[in-house]
DOTI-422837 format. One line per field, with one value per residue (C-alpha): residue number from 1; x, y, z. Coordinates in Angstrom, 1 decimal, always signed. Each point is the difference from the previous one (the first is absolute). Example, Ala and Ser with C-alpha at 12.3 -4.5 7.8 and 13.67 -1.06 7.14 Angstrom:
num: 1  2
X: +12.3  +1.4
Y: -4.5  +3.4
Z: +7.8  -0.7
***
This chain:
num: 1  2  3  4  5  6  7  8  9  10  11  12  13  14  15  16  17  18  19  20  21  22  23  24  25  26  27  28  29  30  31  32  33  34  35  36  37  38  39  40  41  42  43  44  45  46  47  48  49  50  51  52  53  54  55  56  57  58  59  60  61  62  63  64  65  66  67  68  69  70  71  72  73  74  75  76  77  78  79  80  81  82  83  84  85  86  87  88  89  90  91  92  93  94  95  96  97  98  99  100  101  102  103  104  105  106  107  108  109  110  111  112  113  114  115  116  117  118  119  120  121  122  123  124  125  126  127  128  129  130  131  132  133  134  135  136  137  138  139  140  141  142  143  144  145  146  147  148  149  150  151  152  153  154  155  156  157  158  159  160  161  162  163  164  165  166  167  168  169  170  171  172  173  174  175  176  177  178  179  180  181  182  183  184  185  186  187  188  189  190  191  192  193  194  195  196  197  198  199  200  201  202  203  204  205  206  207  208  209  210  211  212  213  214  215  216  217  218  219  220  221  222  223  224  225  226  227  228  229  230  231  232  233  234  235  236  237  238  239  240  241  242  243  244  245  246  247  248  249  250  251  252  253  254  255  256  257  258  259  260  261  262  263  264  265  266  267  268  269  270  271  272  273  274  275  276  277  278  279  280  281  282  283  284  285  286  287  288  289  290  291  292  293  294  295  296  297  298  299  300  301  302  303  304  305  306  307  308  309  310  311  312  313  314  315  316  317  318  319  320  321  322  323  324  325  326  327  328  329  330  331  332  333  334  335  336  337  338  339  340  341  342  343  344  345  346  347  348  349  350  351  352  353  354  355  356  357  358  359  360  361  362  363  364  365  366  367  368  369  370  371  372  373  374  375  376  377  378  379  380  381  382  383  384  385  386  387  388  389  390  391  392  393  394  395  396  397  398  399  400  401  402  403  404  405  406  407  408  409  410  411  412  413  414  415  416  417  418  419  420  421  422  423  424  425  426  427  428  429  430  431  432  433  434  435  436  437  438  439  440  441  442  443  444  445  446  447  448  449  450  451  452  453  454  455  456  457  458  459  460  461  462  463  464  465  466  467  468  469  470  471  472  473  474  475  476  477  478  479  480  481  482  483  484  485  486  487  488  489  490  491  492  493  494  495  496  497  498  499  500  501  502  503  504  505  506  507  508  509  510  511  512  513  514  515  516  517  518  519  520  521  522  523  524  525  526  527  528  529  530  531  532  533  534  535  536  537  538  539  540  541  542  543  544  545  546  547  548  549  550  551  552  553  554  555  556  557  558  559  560  561  562  563  564  565  566  567  568  569  570  571  572  573  574  575  576  577  578  579  580  581  582  583  584  585  586  587  588  589  590  591  592  593  594  595  596  597  598  599  600  601  602  603  604  605  606  607  608  609  610  611  612  613  614  615  616  617  618  619  620  621  622  623  624  625  626  627  628  629  630  631  632  633  634  635  636  637  638  639  640  641  642  643  644  645  646  647  648  649  650  651  652  653  654  655  656  657  658  659  660  661  662  663  664  665  666  667  668  669  670  671  672  673  674  675  676  677  678  679  680  681  682  683  684  685  686  687  688  689  690  691  692  693  694  695  696  697  698  699  700  701  702  703  704  705
X: -64.9  +2.5  -1.5  +0.2  +3.6  +0.6  -1.7  +2.0  +3.2  -0.8  -0.8  +3.4  +2.0  +0.5  +1.2  +2.6  +3.2  +1.3  -3.1  -0.7  +1.8  +2.4  -1.4  +3.2  +2.6  +3.7  +2.2  +2.1  -3.1  -1.0  +3.6  +0.3  -3.3  +0.6  +3.5  -1.4  -3.6  -1.4  -2.9  -3.3  -0.6  -3.8  -0.2  +3.5  +0.2  +3.4  +0.1  +2.3  -0.5  +1.5  +3.4  +0.2  -1.1  +2.9  +2.4  -1.2  +0.3  +2.8  +2.7  +2.0  +3.3  -0.7  +1.4  -2.9  +2.2  -2.5  -3.2  -0.7  -1.0  -3.1  -1.4  -0.6  -2.9  -2.1  -0.2  -1.7  -3.4  +0.4  +0.3  -2.6  -3.0  -2.6  +1.5  +0.1  +3.6  +1.1  +1.4  -0.7  +1.6  -2.6  +0.7  +3.7  -0.3  -2.2  +2.7  +2.8  -2.0  -0.2  +3.8  +0.7  -1.7  +2.1  -1.9  -0.1  +1.3  -2.9  -2.6  +1.1  -0.4  -3.4  -1.3  +1.2  -2.1  -3.0  -1.6  -3.3  +1.9  -2.4  +2.7  +0.0  +1.7  -2.2  +1.4  -1.0  +1.7  +3.2  +0.3  -0.7  +2.6  +2.5  -0.7  +0.2  +3.4  +1.8  +2.5  -0.8  +2.6  -0.9  -0.5  -3.8  -1.7  -2.8  -2.8  -2.0  +2.6  -0.6  +2.2  -2.2  -3.1  +1.4  +0.1  -3.1  -2.2  -1.0  -1.4  -3.6  +0.7  +2.6  +0.2  +1.6  +3.2  +0.5  +3.4  +1.4  -1.1  +1.3  +3.4  +0.5  -1.0  +2.4  +2.9  -0.5  -0.8  +3.6  +0.7  -3.0  +1.1  +3.4  -1.6  -2.3  +2.9  +2.1  -2.7  -0.5  +3.7  +0.2  -1.7  +1.1  -0.9  +3.3  +0.3  +2.9  +0.3  +2.8  +2.2  -1.2  -3.6  +0.8  +1.6  -3.2  -2.2  +2.0  +0.5  -3.7  -1.0  +2.9  +2.3  -0.5  +1.4  +3.2  +3.5  +1.6  +2.3  -2.9  -1.8  +3.1  +0.6  -3.4  +0.7  +2.8  -2.3  +0.2  +3.6  -0.8  -0.9  +1.5  -2.6  -0.4  -3.7  -1.8  -2.4  -3.1  +1.8  +2.7  -2.6  -1.7  +3.3  +1.0  -3.3  +0.1  +3.5  -1.1  -3.0  +2.4  +2.8  -0.1  +0.4  +2.7  +1.9  -0.3  +1.3  +2.9  +1.0  +0.0  +1.9  +2.6  +0.5  +0.9  +2.5  +3.7  +0.4  -3.5  -0.8  -2.4  -0.7  -3.3  +0.1  +0.7  -3.0  -2.3  +1.3  -0.6  -3.5  -0.9  +1.1  -1.8  -3.4  -2.1  -0.1  +1.9  -1.3  +2.4  +0.4  +3.4  -1.1  -0.8  +3.5  +1.5  -1.8  +1.1  +3.7  -0.2  -1.0  +2.2  +3.1  -0.3  +2.9  +2.0  -0.7  +2.1  -2.6  +0.7  -1.9  -0.1  -2.7  +1.2  -0.8  -3.4  -0.9  -0.3  -2.9  -1.6  +0.0  -2.6  +1.6  +3.3  +0.9  +1.8  +3.3  -1.4  -2.9  +2.3  +2.4  -2.9  -1.3  +3.5  +0.4  -3.1  +1.4  +1.7  +3.7  +1.0  -1.5  -1.8  +3.1  +2.1  -2.6  -0.1  +3.7  -0.1  -2.9  +1.9  +3.1  -2.1  -1.9  +3.3  +1.5  -3.0  +0.0  +3.7  -0.7  -2.9  +2.2  +2.7  -2.4  -1.5  +3.5  +1.1  -3.0  +0.4  +3.7  -0.4  -2.6  +2.3  +3.0  -2.1  -1.3  +3.5  +1.9  +0.5  +1.7  +2.2  +1.0  +0.8  +2.1  +2.0  +0.6  +1.3  +2.3  +1.5  +0.8  +3.8  +2.3  +0.3  -0.2  -3.5  +0.6  +0.4  -3.2  -3.1  -2.4  +0.1  -2.2  -2.7  -2.8  +2.1  +0.7  -3.8  -0.8  +2.7  -1.0  -3.6  +1.0  +2.6  -1.5  -3.6  -2.1  +0.8  +3.7  -0.7  -0.9  +3.1  +0.9  -3.1  -0.7  +3.1  -0.7  -3.6  +1.2  +2.7  -2.3  -1.8  +3.1  +1.7  -2.8  -0.9  +3.6  +0.6  -3.1  +0.3  +3.6  -0.5  -3.0  +1.9  +3.2  -2.0  -1.9  +3.2  +1.5  -3.2  -0.1  -3.0  -1.4  -0.2  +3.0  +2.9  +3.3  +0.5  +3.2  -2.0  -2.4  +2.9  +1.3  -3.5  -0.4  +3.5  -0.5  -3.2  +1.8  +2.9  -2.3  -1.9  +3.1  -0.1  -3.1  +0.3  +3.5  -0.7  -3.2  +1.6  +2.7  -2.5  -2.3  +2.8  +1.3  -3.5  -0.5  +3.2  -0.2  -2.4  +2.6  +2.6  -2.2  -0.4  +3.8  +1.2  -1.6  -1.0  +0.4  -2.0  -2.9  +0.5  -2.6  +0.1  +0.7  +2.9  +1.6  -0.4  +1.6  +2.8  +0.9  -0.2  -0.4  +3.2  -0.8  -3.4  +1.7  +2.3  -0.2  -1.4  +2.4  -1.3  -3.6  +0.8  +1.6  -3.3  -2.7  +1.5  +0.1  -3.2  -2.0  +2.0  -1.2  -3.5  -1.5  +1.0  -1.1  -3.3  -0.7  +0.9  -2.1  -3.0  +0.5  +1.3  -1.6  -3.3  -0.4  -0.5  -0.5  -1.6  -3.3  +0.3  +0.3  +1.2  -2.0  +1.2  +1.0  +2.1  +1.7  +0.7  +1.5  +2.2  +1.2  +0.7  +1.9  +2.1  +0.9  +1.4  +3.2  +0.5  -0.1  +2.1  +2.7  +0.6  +0.1  +3.9  -0.2  -2.8  +2.1  +3.0  -2.3  -1.6  +3.4  +1.2  -3.1  -0.4  +1.8  +2.8  -0.3  +2.8  +2.2  -1.4  +2.1  -0.4  -0.1  +1.7  -1.5  -1.6  +3.1  +1.1  -3.4  -0.1  +3.6  -0.7  -3.3  +1.6  +3.0  -1.9  -3.3  +0.4  -1.9  -3.3  -0.1  -0.7  -3.3  -1.2  -3.6  -0.4  -3.2  -1.4  +0.7  -1.9  -2.9  +0.0  +0.4  -2.5  -3.0  +1.0  -0.4  -3.2  -1.6  +1.1  -1.5  -3.2  -0.4  +0.7  -2.7  -2.5  +0.6  -0.4  -3.4  -1.1  +1.5  -0.1  +1.6  -2.9  -0.8  +2.0  -2.0  -0.2  +1.2  -2.5  +0.4  +0.3  -2.9  +0.0  -3.4  -3.4  -1.0  +2.8  -0.8  -0.8  +3.6  +1.4  -2.1  +0.2  -2.6  -2.0  -1.9  -3.2  -2.0  +1.1  -2.7  +2.4  +1.1  -3.5  -1.3  +2.8  -0.8  -3.6  +1.2  +1.9  -3.2  -1.8  +3.0  -0.3  -3.2  +1.8  +3.1  -2.0  -2.4  -0.3  +1.5  -3.1  -2.2  -3.6  -2.0  +0.1  +3.0  +0.6  +3.5  +0.4  -2.7  -0.6  -3.7  -2.4  -1.2  -3.6  -1.3  +1.4  -1.3  -3.4  -0.2  +1.0  -2.1
Y: -31.4  -0.7  +2.7  +2.5  -0.8  +0.5  +3.4  +1.1  -1.1  +2.0  +3.1  -0.1  -1.0  +3.6  +1.0  -2.8  +1.4  -2.5  -2.1  +1.0  -1.9  +2.0  +0.8  -0.8  -2.5  +0.8  -2.4  -0.6  -1.1  -2.4  -1.3  -0.7  -1.8  -2.0  -1.1  -1.9  -0.8  -3.5  -0.8  -1.2  -3.4  +0.6  +3.6  +0.6  +3.2  +0.9  +0.2  +0.0  -2.6  +0.5  -1.5  +2.1  +3.1  -0.5  -0.4  +3.3  +2.1  -1.8  -1.2  -3.0  +1.8  +2.8  +0.2  -0.6  -0.4  +0.5  -0.4  -3.5  -0.1  -2.1  +2.7  +2.1  -2.2  +1.9  +2.8  -2.2  +0.6  +3.7  -0.5  -2.8  +2.3  -2.6  -2.7  -2.6  -1.0  +1.6  +3.4  +1.1  +2.9  +2.5  -1.1  +0.3  +3.5  +0.9  -1.4  +1.8  +3.2  -0.2  -0.6  +3.2  +2.1  +1.9  -1.7  -3.4  -1.9  +1.1  -0.4  -3.5  -0.9  +1.8  -1.9  -3.3  +0.5  +1.5  -3.4  +1.3  +2.4  +2.9  +2.5  -0.8  -2.5  -1.7  -0.8  -3.7  -0.4  +1.7  -2.0  -3.4  +0.6  +1.0  -3.0  -2.3  +1.3  +0.5  -2.7  -2.7  +1.6  +3.6  +2.2  +0.4  +3.3  +1.3  +1.2  +1.4  +2.5  +3.8  +0.6  -2.1  +1.7  +3.4  -1.1  -2.2  +0.8  -2.1  -3.5  +1.1  +3.0  -1.2  +1.6  -0.9  +1.8  +1.9  +0.1  +2.9  -1.3  -3.5  +1.2  +2.2  -2.9  -2.3  +2.5  +0.0  -3.7  -1.1  +2.4  -1.3  -3.6  +0.8  +1.8  -3.0  -2.5  +2.0  +0.0  -3.8  -0.6  +2.5  -2.4  +1.8  +3.5  +1.7  +1.3  -2.3  -3.2  -2.4  +0.6  -3.3  +1.1  +3.3  -1.9  -2.2  +3.1  +1.7  -3.2  -0.6  +3.6  +1.3  -2.8  +0.9  +3.5  -1.1  -0.9  -3.2  +2.0  +1.5  -3.4  -1.7  +2.7  +1.1  -1.5  +2.4  +3.1  -0.3  +1.0  +3.7  +0.4  -1.2  -2.7  -3.4  +0.4  +2.0  +2.8  +1.0  +3.3  -2.1  -1.9  +3.2  +1.7  -3.1  +0.0  +3.7  -0.3  -2.9  +2.0  +2.9  -2.0  +1.9  +3.4  -1.5  -1.1  +3.5  +1.6  -2.5  +0.6  +3.8  -0.1  -2.4  +2.1  +3.0  -2.0  +0.1  -3.8  -1.0  -1.0  +1.6  -0.1  -0.1  +3.7  +0.7  -2.1  +1.9  +3.3  -0.9  -1.3  +3.4  +1.7  -2.4  -0.1  +2.9  -1.3  -2.5  -3.2  -2.5  -0.3  -0.7  -3.5  -0.6  +1.3  -2.3  -3.0  +0.8  +0.4  -3.1  -2.3  +1.7  -0.2  -3.7  -1.0  +3.2  +1.7  +3.1  +2.7  +1.3  -2.0  +0.0  -0.8  -3.5  -0.4  +1.5  -2.1  -3.1  +1.8  +2.1  -2.6  -2.7  -2.1  -0.1  -3.7  -1.7  -1.7  -3.5  +0.6  +1.6  -2.9  -2.5  +1.8  +0.0  -3.7  -0.8  +1.5  -2.5  +0.3  -1.2  +1.4  +3.0  +1.2  -0.2  +1.9  +2.6  +0.5  +0.4  +2.4  +2.0  +0.2  +1.3  +2.5  +1.3  +0.4  +1.9  +2.2  +0.7  +1.0  +2.1  +1.8  +0.5  +1.5  +2.4  +0.9  +0.7  +2.3  +1.8  +0.4  +1.4  +2.5  +1.1  +0.4  +1.9  +2.5  +1.0  -0.4  +3.8  +0.2  -2.9  +1.8  +3.2  -2.0  -1.6  +3.3  +1.6  -3.0  +0.1  +3.7  +0.4  +2.7  +2.0  +3.4  +1.4  +1.4  -3.5  -1.3  -0.3  -0.1  +2.0  -2.4  -2.7  +2.6  +1.8  -3.3  -0.8  +3.3  -0.2  -3.5  +1.1  +3.2  -1.7  -3.4  +0.4  -2.0  -3.2  +0.6  -0.8  -3.6  -0.6  -3.7  -0.9  -3.2  -1.9  +1.1  -1.4  -3.3  -0.4  +0.6  -3.3  -2.4  +2.5  +0.1  -3.7  -1.1  +2.5  -0.9  -3.8  -0.3  +2.2  -2.1  -3.3  +0.9  +1.4  -3.2  -2.0  +2.1  +0.3  -2.3  -2.3  +2.8  +2.4  +2.1  +1.2  +1.6  +3.5  -1.1  -2.7  +2.7  +2.0  -3.2  -0.7  +3.6  +0.1  -3.4  +1.4  +3.1  -2.0  -2.3  +2.7  +1.5  -2.8  +1.7  +3.6  +0.9  -0.5  +1.9  +2.8  +0.7  +0.1  +2.3  +2.3  +0.5  +0.7  +2.5  +2.1  +0.0  +2.9  +2.3  -1.3  +0.9  +3.5  +0.6  -1.9  +1.2  -2.9  -2.7  -3.0  -1.3  -3.6  -2.6  -2.6  -2.8  +1.9  +0.5  -3.7  -1.1  +2.5  -1.0  -3.7  -2.5  +1.0  +3.7  -0.4  -1.0  +3.0  +1.5  -3.2  +0.2  +3.5  -1.3  -2.8  +2.5  +2.0  -2.6  -2.4  +2.7  +1.6  -3.3  -0.8  +3.2  +0.2  -3.4  -0.2  +3.6  -0.6  -3.1  +1.6  +3.0  -2.2  -2.1  +2.5  +3.3  -1.1  -3.3  -2.4  -3.6  -3.3  +1.3  +3.7  +1.0  +3.5  +2.3  +1.5  +3.3  -1.7  -2.2  +3.1  +1.9  -2.9  -0.4  +3.7  +0.3  -3.1  +1.3  +3.3  -1.2  -2.8  +2.4  +2.8  -2.2  -1.8  +3.1  +0.0  -3.5  +1.2  +3.0  -2.3  -2.4  +2.8  +1.4  -3.5  -0.7  +3.3  +0.3  +2.6  +3.2  +1.7  +1.7  -2.0  -2.4  -3.7  -2.2  -3.3  -1.6  +0.3  +1.1  +2.4  +1.6  +0.5  +1.5  +2.3  +1.3  +0.7  +1.8  +2.1  +0.7  -0.6  -2.1  +1.8  -1.4  -3.5  +1.2  +1.7  -0.9  -1.3  +2.0  -1.1  -3.6  +0.4  +1.8  -2.8  -3.1  +0.9  +0.8  -2.9  -2.5  +1.8  -0.1  -3.6  -1.2  +2.0  -1.4  -3.5  +0.2  +1.5  -2.7  -2.7  +1.4  +0.5  -3.2  -2.5  -3.4  -2.5  -2.4  +1.8  +0.7  +3.7  +1.1  +1.6  +3.8  +1.8  +2.3  +3.3  -0.2  -1.7  +1.4  -2.0  -3.2  -1.7  +0.5  -1.5  -3.0  -3.2  +0.6  -3.0  -0.5  +1.1  -0.6  -3.6  -2.5  -2.0  +2.9  +1.4  -3.5  -0.5  +3.3  -1.1  -3.2  +1.9  +1.8  -3.3  -1.5  +2.8  -1.9  -3.3  -1.6  -3.0  +1.8  -2.1  -3.2  -1.5  -2.5  +1.3  -3.0  -3.7  -0.7  +3.7  +1.5  +3.5  +2.1  -2.3  -0.4  +2.3  -1.2  -1.2  +3.0  +2.4  -1.9  -0.2  +3.8  +0.7  -2.7
Z: -44.1  -2.8  -2.2  +2.9  +0.5  -3.7  +0.0  +3.0  -1.7  -3.1  +2.1  +1.8  -3.1  -1.0  +3.4  +0.4  -1.5  -2.6  -0.2  -3.6  -2.7  -2.1  -3.4  -1.7  +1.3  -0.5  -1.9  +3.1  +2.0  -2.7  -0.4  +3.8  +0.0  -3.1  +1.1  +3.0  -1.0  -0.9  -2.3  +1.3  -1.8  -0.2  -1.0  -1.4  +2.1  +1.5  +3.8  +3.0  +2.7  +3.5  -1.1  -3.2  +1.9  +2.5  -2.9  -1.5  +3.2  +1.7  -2.6  +1.3  -0.5  +2.5  +3.5  +2.4  +3.1  +2.9  -2.0  -1.3  -3.7  +0.6  +2.2  -3.0  -1.0  +2.6  -2.5  -2.6  +1.6  -0.5  -3.7  -0.2  +0.2  -0.8  +2.3  -2.8  +0.7  -3.3  -0.9  -3.6  -1.8  +1.3  +3.6  -0.6  -1.4  +3.1  +2.3  -1.7  +0.0  +3.8  +0.2  -1.9  +2.6  +2.6  +2.9  -1.7  +3.0  +2.3  -2.7  -0.7  +3.7  +0.0  -3.0  +1.5  +3.1  -1.8  -0.5  -1.4  -2.3  +1.1  +1.0  +3.8  +2.3  +2.6  +3.5  -0.3  -3.4  +1.1  +3.2  -1.6  -2.7  +2.6  +2.1  -3.0  -1.0  +3.3  +1.0  +2.6  +2.3  -0.5  +3.0  +0.6  -0.7  +2.1  -2.5  +2.9  +1.0  +0.2  -3.0  -2.3  +1.4  -1.0  -3.7  -0.4  +3.1  +2.9  -0.3  -0.3  -2.2  -2.5  -3.4  -3.3  -1.0  -3.3  -1.7  +1.9  +3.4  -0.8  -1.2  +3.0  +2.3  -1.8  +0.5  +3.8  +0.4  +0.2  +2.9  +1.9  -0.5  +1.4  +3.0  +0.8  -0.5  +2.4  +2.6  -0.4  +0.7  +2.8  +2.5  +3.1  -1.3  +0.6  -3.6  -1.0  -2.0  -0.8  -3.1  -1.5  +0.4  -1.7  -2.9  -0.3  -0.2  -2.7  -2.1  +0.0  -0.9  -2.1  -1.1  -3.7  +0.6  +1.8  -1.3  +1.1  +2.2  +2.0  +0.3  +1.3  +2.6  +1.2  +3.4  +0.6  +0.2  +3.8  -0.2  -0.7  +3.7  +3.3  +0.5  -1.6  -1.1  -2.7  +0.9  -1.9  -0.8  -1.7  -2.0  -1.2  -0.8  -2.1  -1.8  -0.7  -1.4  -2.2  -1.4  -1.0  -1.6  -3.3  +1.9  +2.2  -3.2  -1.4  +3.2  +0.2  -3.6  +0.4  +3.2  -1.4  -3.1  +2.2  +2.1  -1.1  +0.5  -1.0  +3.6  +2.5  +3.8  +1.7  +0.7  -3.8  -0.9  +2.3  -1.2  -3.6  +0.9  +1.6  -3.2  -2.3  +1.8  +1.2  +3.5  +2.2  -1.6  +1.6  +3.8  +1.7  +0.7  -3.7  -0.9  +2.6  -1.5  -3.5  +1.0  +2.2  -2.8  -2.6  +2.3  +1.2  -2.4  +0.5  +3.3  -0.8  +0.4  -3.6  -2.6  -3.8  -2.5  -0.1  +3.7  -0.3  -3.1  +2.2  +1.8  -2.7  -2.9  +0.6  -2.8  +1.8  +0.5  +2.8  -0.7  +0.5  -2.4  -2.6  +0.2  -0.3  -3.1  -1.5  +0.7  -2.0  -3.2  -2.5  +0.0  -3.6  -3.2  +1.3  +2.0  -3.1  -2.0  +2.7  -0.1  -3.8  +0.3  +2.6  -2.3  -2.9  +2.3  +1.4  -3.5  -1.2  +3.1  -0.5  -3.6  +1.2  +2.5  -2.6  -2.5  +2.6  +1.3  -3.6  -0.6  +3.3  -0.4  -3.5  +1.3  +2.8  -2.3  -2.6  +2.6  +1.3  -3.3  -0.5  +3.4  -1.0  -3.2  +1.9  +2.4  -2.8  -1.7  +3.2  +0.8  -3.5  +0.2  +0.1  +1.2  +3.3  -1.6  -0.1  -3.4  -1.4  +1.4  -2.2  +3.0  +3.2  +2.0  -0.4  -0.6  -2.6  -1.7  -0.1  -1.5  -2.7  -1.0  -0.5  -1.8  -2.3  -0.6  +0.8  +2.5  -1.8  +0.8  +3.6  -1.0  -2.2  +0.4  +2.0  -2.0  +1.1  +3.6  -0.2  -1.5  +2.7  +2.9  -0.2  +0.3  +2.4  +2.5  -0.3  +0.6  +2.8  +1.9  -0.6  +1.0  +3.1  +1.2  -0.8  +1.9  +2.9  +0.2  +0.1  +2.7  +2.2  +3.0  +1.0  +2.2  -2.9  +1.2  -2.1  +1.0  -1.4  -1.7  -1.9  -1.1  -1.5  -1.8  -1.4  -1.3  -1.4  -1.8  -1.5  -1.3  -1.4  -2.0  -1.6  -1.7  -2.6  -1.5  +1.2  -1.3  -3.7  +0.3  +2.1  -2.5  -2.9  +2.0  +1.1  -3.5  -1.3  +2.9  -0.7  -3.8  +0.1  +1.6  -2.5  -2.9  +1.5  +0.5  -3.1  -3.2  -2.3  +2.6  -1.1  +2.2  +0.8  +0.8  +2.8  -2.5  -1.6  +3.4  +0.8  -3.3  +0.4  +3.6  -0.5  +2.8  +1.8  -0.4  +1.6  +3.2  +0.1  +3.5  +1.5  +2.9  +0.8  -0.4  +2.4  +2.4  -0.2  +0.0  +2.7  +2.8  -1.2  +0.4  +3.2  +1.5  -1.5  +0.8  +3.7  +0.6  -1.8  +2.0  +3.3  -0.7  -0.8  +3.1  +2.6  -1.1  -1.4  +2.0  -2.8  +1.2  -1.1  +1.4  -1.2  -3.6  -0.9  -2.2  -3.3  +1.5  +2.7  -2.7  -2.1  +2.9  +1.0  -3.6  -0.4  +3.2  -0.6  -3.5  +1.3  +1.8  -2.5  -2.9  +1.4  +1.6  -3.3  -2.1  -0.4  -1.5  -2.3  -1.2  -0.8  -1.8  -2.1  -1.0  -1.1  -2.0  -1.8  -3.3  +0.5  -2.0  -1.8  +2.6  +3.0  +2.0  -1.0  +3.0  -0.2  +3.1  +3.4  +1.9  -2.8  -0.1  +3.8  +0.1  -3.0  +1.3  +3.4  -1.6  -2.5  +1.7  +3.7  +2.6  -0.7  -3.5  +1.4  +1.2  -3.1  -0.7  +3.6  +0.7  -3.3  +0.9  +3.2  -1.8  -2.6  +2.2  +2.7  -2.2  -2.4  +2.8  +1.1  -3.5  -0.4  +3.2  -0.5  -3.5  +1.3  +2.7  -2.4  -2.7  +2.7  +0.8  -3.6  -1.3  +2.9  -0.5  -1.0  +2.8  +2.7  +3.1  +0.9  +3.4  +2.3  +0.2  +3.3  +0.4  +1.8  +1.7  +0.1  -3.3  -1.6  +1.8  -3.3  -1.0  +3.1  +0.9  -2.0  -2.7  -1.2  -3.2  +1.6  -3.2  +0.0  +0.7  +2.3  +2.1  +0.6  +0.8  +2.4  +1.8  +0.2  +1.6  +2.6  +1.0  +0.5  +1.8  +2.6  +1.0  +0.4  -1.5  -1.1  -2.4  -3.1  +1.4  +1.8  -1.8  -0.3  -1.0  -0.7  -2.2  -0.5  +0.1  +1.1  -1.6  -2.9  +1.0  +1.9  +3.4  +0.0  +2.0  -2.6  -3.1  +1.6  +0.4  -3.6  -1.7
***
């Protein structure tokens, strides 16, 4: 008999996927095995016992939440192919090979119930294992029901199940358990049960899939209707919703991303569901159940992702459990270490943001620098008589610069500009965020006047760095036209200009620079923030795309740039070195009066269009580069935010992805399949002195001996 069994095993070995040992083990597989293995004192061979096996597939530092760690020992007998109570390296490689398959969860369950390891599951084996593992208070299951007969035949004509038959039966078993449990509680046959009975059914069949929020509020399901009881339709709708949680999350995220305030109604959920799926997958009752549980804490009718997370995320913890977990943590040394680590991490992240902002700002400044040069040349042009003008307009200026100075002439003085962008952008953004934070109330609201103050403060602080660099840049930009009009004029370098001006000279025109930068930032930042919030609907639950950020930045820069052009004209005239015959301005007021008197009001808006065409794309290029750099060079250790997908094809970008190749995650998913049978799988003692699945029951060892 033993030789016959061996022959059959060899015959089916080739058909059982994953039964063959890999010809060459990977270094990772060996390392994971060796890390937890112990040495056999007799043979010296490394092996994993039940305790070591659990350590290997269920690390102690993971969050198990609804699944007890000791329950993972049930998987030991899938890896222990010879039933010796030991898992060697070949067995471990065999087990990991199964876990790497796309249907690993169902194959693990199949191999667990395939006692003879012949590629089929017998009815008697399946039922005995089920009865051994179910809890003492579990709701009974009728194994002679019509549903069971459909899968394995009647009592006199039962057949064994192959892998595909078994996995399909396993998928539907939970629904049949729920149906039978409902009928058991429905003693009077009116199709209704008490809310507490519904909670008992769901906790015994699906507790491992539920968040604490759902578990604590299961009894409130009756509130979706006028009565005080739960119907079978309610139970099926709840179960259907539970089985489609991933798709529900995808639909909710897509719908919230399209909402201006990041919140959706029941109707918006159903509309998005009809667009995402090819047919009406969710019934009105299922939508009612979803919104009922998500809105228990905030019954407003418009819910955000934060509200849905309490329903969709099975790892969501209740307040009491979270507080208890926090209370168990030591309060002295580790807390101080955590604060120190947080300080270092925040410092490194600030440096990271500063570096990316510097590179992005330099890129934006470089791309629009020719426009900035044309703007400066136009603003420095004196005289109201057309005959005295060197340039007719901005396009004429661009052409003459290229013709007279070459393409490189468009980038005269670009180096100081690139050097100055880093501190300018860093100070401006930091001060604005800092002041906004001070002036924002506890509810996250800020008065519009406070927004102007924050922006103005940011513009004022940046002048410390920008004025010296502006004056050097401007003098380098105009020396090309000086060389063209004055024969033999020397070409100066940036360092020569700095030495010649001195510290005081570098801040010439600082008052005009303040007069330009303070109102510019006071206009730009509030407009930018309101465009993001009011026009594009940015919120804590809705992130804007790059195109939306570019548009908001470009639009905000237009009024800020044009309305501050008069101040920029005065600043340019004060900072440019006066040529022979030109008026030498003595100060801000003198420059303004002289320009008005000699050139008229229109002179104050010279270069205004060029400022718009420079500022808008500059902010666009800067933001685009910043977003791109964040994707290419992410901050180490910072968790990435889930993206909002556009359809089912992009679900992988929306749902919380897991390390599916991880031994722990695949083992946990296999446990969820087994726990669909009963919440107590892996907890029950199976023999004298045995704990969990540490020893095989006698009837199993007898069959495989």
